[in-house]
Structures are given as structure tokens and as C-alpha cells.
C-alpha positions in Angstrom: 85.9 89.9 111.0 87.9 91.2 113.9 91.6 90.7 114.2 93.4 89.8 117.4 96.1 92.4 116.4 95.9 96.1 116.7 95.5 98.2 113.6 94.5 95.2 111.5 91.1 94.3 110.2 89.5 92.0 107.5 88.1 93.9 104.5 84.7 92.4 103.5 83.6 95.4 101.6 81.6 94.7 98.4 83.5 97.4 96.6 85.8 96.8 93.7 88.8 97.5 95.9 91.9 95.5 95.1 92.1 94.8 98.9 88.7 93.1 98.9 88.6 90.0 101.2 92.1 90.7 102.6 93.6 91.6 105.9 94.2 95.3 106.0 97.0 96.9 108.1 96.2 100.5 108.6 98.0 103.0 110.9 98.7 106.7 111.1 102.0 107.9 112.4 102.9 111.6 112.7 100.1 112.5 110.3 101.3 109.9 107.7 98.8 107.2 106.7 100.1 103.6 106.1 97.7 101.1 104.6 98.3 97.8 102.8 96.4 94.6 102.1 97.7 91.1 103.0 96.4 87.5 102.6 97.7 86.6 106.1 96.6 88.3 109.4 100.0 88.0 111.0 101.8 89.5 108.0 99.5 92.5 108.3 100.4 92.8 112.0 104.1 92.6 111.1 103.6 95.5 108.6 102.1 97.6 111.4 105.0 96.9 113.7 107.6 97.6 110.9 106.0 101.0 110.4 106.3 101.7 114.1 109.9 100.6 114.2 110.8 102.8 111.2 109.1 105.7 112.9 110.9 105.1 116.2 107.8 104.4 118.3 106.8 101.2 120.3 105.4 98.3 118.3 101.6 97.8 118.5 101.6 94.0 118.2 105.1 92.9 119.4 105.8 90.7 116.3 109.4 91.7 116.2 111.8 90.9 119.0 113.7 93.9 120.4 117.4 93.9 120.9 
């Protein structure tokens, strides 16, 4: 299933992964991989944006308001 957010996808893999049937937020910033599973698509998008904010780069999905 495709997400409307950048760097977010739904994991339907039949593997024994703990993130099976979850929304996955996955992004690489400055050579560092960030990946986490969520039950909610928007929460996954927020995680991607939070990683971007912490790294000092523009948000991918605009889920956080800028000051």
C-alpha cells in the first residue's frame, strides 16, 4: 500500500518481522539510517519530519509547524 507521505510505506511482507503489517518510516540523513514501525500512517510521517528537524534539514511532509 502506498502512502501519501514521503519516506513512509506499509509493510505487507510475509516475514517474521516485528514491523509486519505496520506503517514504516524510513529515511537516511547524512549516512545515518532511521527506521521505525507505526500503527498510524500520520505518526510515521511525523517521525520522518522529527528526524529532519533534529538534523537541521527541511521537513519532508510538513507535519510540524515552523516558527
